[in-house]
C-alpha positions, 0 to 999 in steps of 0.5 A: 517513508520508513519501511520496517518490513522493507529495512527487513527485505534489505535486511533480511534481503539486507524487513522486509510508506501533499497535497492531491497532484494534478491529473489529466487526459489532454489527447488532443485531434491528433490521437496525442496522449499526454497526463500528467502525475501527482510528482508533476510530469508531464507524459506524452505519448503519441497515443494512449498506452496499450500496454503499460508495467506497473506495481503490483499494488497499482496494476491491482488497481488498474485490473478494477477500475477497468484495465486490467487488460492493459496490463502486461507486467508487473514488479512488487509483492505477488505473495508473503512469506507464507507463499499466500497471495500479498494483499499489497495486490488483491484483485489480482492473479499472482499465478498469471502475471508477468513478474518483471522484478529483480533477482537483487536489492529492494527496486531492482527490475529485471530490464530485459525480462521488461524489454521483452514486455514492450511497455508503453509506459512503467506505472508505480507510488510514492509514500515519501515524494521523489522516491519511487515506490519499488524502484530503487535509484539505480534502477529509476535510471535506467527507466528513465529516456527509454519508457515513460513512468508514471506515478501515484503519490500518497504522501499527504493523502486521505484515503478518499484522495489516494481513489480519486488519483487512479480514478483518474489515471485510469479515465486517463487510460481510456477506463469507463467510469460506470465501471467505478461503481462497484468498487465505490458500493463496496467499499461504503459496504467494507466501512459499514462492516467495520464500525459495527464490528470495532462497535460489538467489542466496545470500542476498543483502542489500537496500535499499529505496529511493524518491526525488524530484528532491531526496532519497534516500529509504531504506526501514525495514523496521522500519515498512514491514510488507511489507518487515519480513514478508520481513526477519523472516518468509523470512529476507531480508536487507535494509539497514535505516536508522539509527534516530535520522534516520528521518522523520515516522512512521519509514517513511524515512531521509530523503538529500540525495543527497550520502549515495546511498550512506551505505548498501550492498547486492547490490540495489536494491528501487526504488519502483516506484510513480514508474513508469521514469522514478524508475529511470532516475533513480536510475541517473543519480546519480552518488554511488549510481552509486558502490553494489554494486547502481549498479554490478551493474546489480542492480536489482528492482522494489519495490511495497510498497503494496498491497491489505491482503488476503493475495491481494492481498500474495500477487500483489505477492510472487510478481512479487518472486520472479519478477524474482529468477528471472530474477536467478538464471537 
């Protein structure tokens, strides 16, 4: 996945994304535990993992699904650049978790701090297989052979398939399926609310965008599961960029700022991972300023990355709905 926000982290720390994989808990009579993740990797342990270190979104999902007591450490975003809790980890107590994110480049982990937590397994996700989310290649090589690494894949999946992957993993880890019902209800209620909020505005058009200092990105709802769900299941009218020009993974179309008005929409869904600075930068761009959304100052924060659980996505959808409801009032 082309991760524009990461690109700022790697530009400003030099921005800052397949079919459903198999999942199984094959615990035998002797207590041995095996699990095949979405990349087809089979994890094998003497018993089900009791101590888990996970990327923050995955950790939040496991917490939603009743396994918060197993999560001993996290890595990845916990707070956004404004200092607020990052919605990529909605549901986590971001001030109380043990953070093993490294201080270096994107995807670094503090391996000494990680070792002190004695994890049985390290869990993360992927947007472009087999590239791991918030684990760079050098760090992955250091982890392999020391800890089993399990992955939830988002690539080519619908929102429902992502939920299924997270719930299958949680079940394999020993979660009680009865604990999933509340999250599913929350997701259904949030879906109904968002559909109503869109209708109250008269079904406007939306363009989901992100940016770096050098480039303007338009998100592709054919690849981004949240936008795909909003469009196909809830009926939101979301701009779809031109397919021949899509970036790696199909998640984005990158444009020069001189072409930022290539598409037009009533509302801009701006990638809120960069905090308020992202919106300020977008508002300052003269070519983008020609669009309907810019002329009307019609901006809605967009949180594409979040926990792969129904409850986590419901929380993000409720914030989206609240913003639309403000526009309609």
